[in-house]
N, C-alpha and C positions, 0 to 999 in steps of 0.2 A: 504494500500500500504506500503510495507516495505521500509526501508531507502535505501537499495541497489538499488531499482528500480528508485531512483532519480538521480543515477549516470550514466554517459554515457562516452563513449570514445571520446576524443577530436577530433580524426581524422575522426569520423563518421559524423561530421557535426551536424546541428541543424534542427529539423523538425518543420515546422510551420503549425499550424492548425487554422481554422476559428472558432472564438468564437461566440456563439449565441448572446451575449450582446455586445453592442458598447462600446469601450474603451473611457474614457475621455481623453482629450488632454494631460494632465500631465502624465497619466498612459502610454499612447502611447510613449511619449518622453522618459520616464524612461526605457521602454522595449527596444526601439531602441538604446539608449545610451549603455545599458548593453550588447546588442548583438554586437554592434560595438567594445566594449572593449574585448569581448570574442575573436574576430578575431585577436586581437593584443596581446593576452596573450603569455608570454614566458612559454612554457610547462615545468613544474617541474616533471611531470609524465604523463602517457598516459591517465589519467582520471581527471575529476573535478566533484565536487559534490555540494550538496545543500549549504554547508558552503561558498564555493567560490562564488556561484551565489548570495547568500544573501549579502555577503560583497560588491559585485559590485553594487547591487541595492541600498543598504543603502548609499554607497558613492555617488551615483548619486542623491539621495534624499537630502543629506546634501549639495551638491554643488548647487542644484537648489534653496534651501532655502537661501543659502549664496548670490547668484547673483540676486535673484528675491524676495526681501523682500516685504511684503504686505505694500502698501502705506497707510498712515493714515492721517487724516485731523487734523491739529493742529489749535486750536483756541487761539487767543491772546486777552485777556481781559484788557481793560484800567483800571488802578488803579486811586486813587484820588491824586496821587503825580505827580506834574509837577515842573521841575527844570527850572527856568529862569536864563539865563546866556549868556555870550559872549564866543567865542571859539578862541583860538590861537593854532598854532602848537608848536612843541618842540623847534623851533627856533624863537619863539615870533612873528611869522607872524599872524596877525589877519584876520579872515574871514570877508569879506565885500561883499556887493551887490551893483552893480552899475547899475542904471537905470532900464530898462526893460529886461536886460539880463537874460537868463534862467540858468546862472551859477554863482557860487560864485568865488571870487578871494581871494588869500592869500597875504597880504601886511603888511610890517612893518610900523606901524603908528607912526607919530611924535607927539610931544606935541601939543595939541589943535585939533587933528584930531579924537578924540574918537567918534564923532558923525557919523563917517563912519562905525563903527563896527556894525555887525548884532547881534541883541538880539534874542536868541532862546528860545522857550518854548518847553522843552524836556519832552514829556509825557512818563511815565513809564508804561509798560505792564507786565502781567504775562501770561505764556503760559500754555495751558491745552492740554494734549495729546502728548507732546514731551518728549524726553529723558531728564534726569536731566542735567542741564547746569548751569555753574556758571555765564554766561553772562546775562545781563539784556536787554530784548527787549525794544526798545524805538522808538518813532517817533520824528523827529526833524523838528518842525515848526518854521517859523519866527514869532516872536511876533506881535500881532495886525494885522495879515493878514491871508489869506487862503493859503499861500504858504508853501509847505513842501519839504524837500529833498527826492528825490525818486531815486532808482537805477533801471533804465530801460535798456532793451536790444533790440535795433532795429535789424531787420533782417540782418544777416550776419556781425554783428558788436559785439564788446566787450561791457560788461555792462558799462553804462554811468551814471554819477550823474547829475541830472537836478532839477530845481525848478518846482514843479508841483502844480497847483491850485486845491484844493480839497474843495468841499462844503458838501460832504457826511459825515454823522456821523461816527466817528472812535472809537466807544466804543468797538466794537468787530470786529476783522479782522481774516478772515479764510485763511489758507494756500492755499485753492483751490477757493478763491474768483474770480469769473469771471471778476470782474471789475478791478482786478490788484492792489488792495490796499495793498497787501503784499509787493509791491515794496517800500512802505513807512517805512517799519520796518528795524531796524538795531540792531545788537547785540553789546551792549556796554560792553567792558571788561576793567578793570582797573588794572594797574600794576605799579610797582615802586612807585615814589612819585606823585601820582594822575595823572598818564599818562593814557589817555583813547584811545582806538581804537574802530572803528565802522565798523562792518562787515555786509554786506548785508544778510538779511534773505532769500531773494528770490534767490540770487546767492552766495552761500557759497564760501569762499576763495577770495572774492573781498571786498576791504576795501576803506573807504574814505581816500584820500591822498592829499598831496600838493607837489609842486615842490620845489626844493631848491632855484630857481630863484624867484625874486619879480614879483608880479602882474600876476601870472599864474593862470589858472583855477583850482579850486578844482575838483578832478576827482576820479573815482573808479579805483583801480589797485590791482594787486596781490602783495603779499609781496616778490615776487621774484625780483621786480624792485628796483631801488635805490631811490624811492620817500620817503616822510616823512609820517609815519602812526600814530604817537603819537600826542595827543592833550591834552590841559589843559582847564578846565572849569573855567572861571573867573567870579567874581561878582555874585556868586550864591545866589539865593533866592528861597524859596519854596512857591508854591501856590496851 
């Protein structure tokens, strides 16, 4: 077939023929999108050819790959490093836990009240299968307990920070774990003078935060709000 036979007059329309083989869904979508674009072409001449058709098809393939990336499973492997510490926000409010509440609070402690502060065992993880990232995946557990900070999202609500009791082994956590253990993971980033932020792995863009007021719950929030997102790790020891 000569090249000229691939060209047709735009005003003559497009002839559709039945193919003996069934199209795959992606192929059918690409053809439909390309035909739709042909309808809205601004004619530069009375003809279009294989170059224009190829350009439109390739543009559609690129768009499809951009908006529909293949999902991959990321594995988070626990390392041998655990940082034991207490945590306060940038305004020196210490994280405490009161009674059986499922939430932490941020309070400015006075002299002699250090026994109220929460001691964390922060387990460090390494990710396998994710894009390079300067942040450190961590789990924040309360020392000498089975309680962990978890970012959960009840139906119809924003992500929330709760204390969750976990007895399952946490040596390996999968991003597609049916039991929801990914909610225990946070990306720890450090900036300035040892200022840490903790972003949810399961719900990107949501960070652990405190209010400016005293004795308010520690919550998840986006950085578009006016809450406090920076934290200092105090009394650090390695185990």
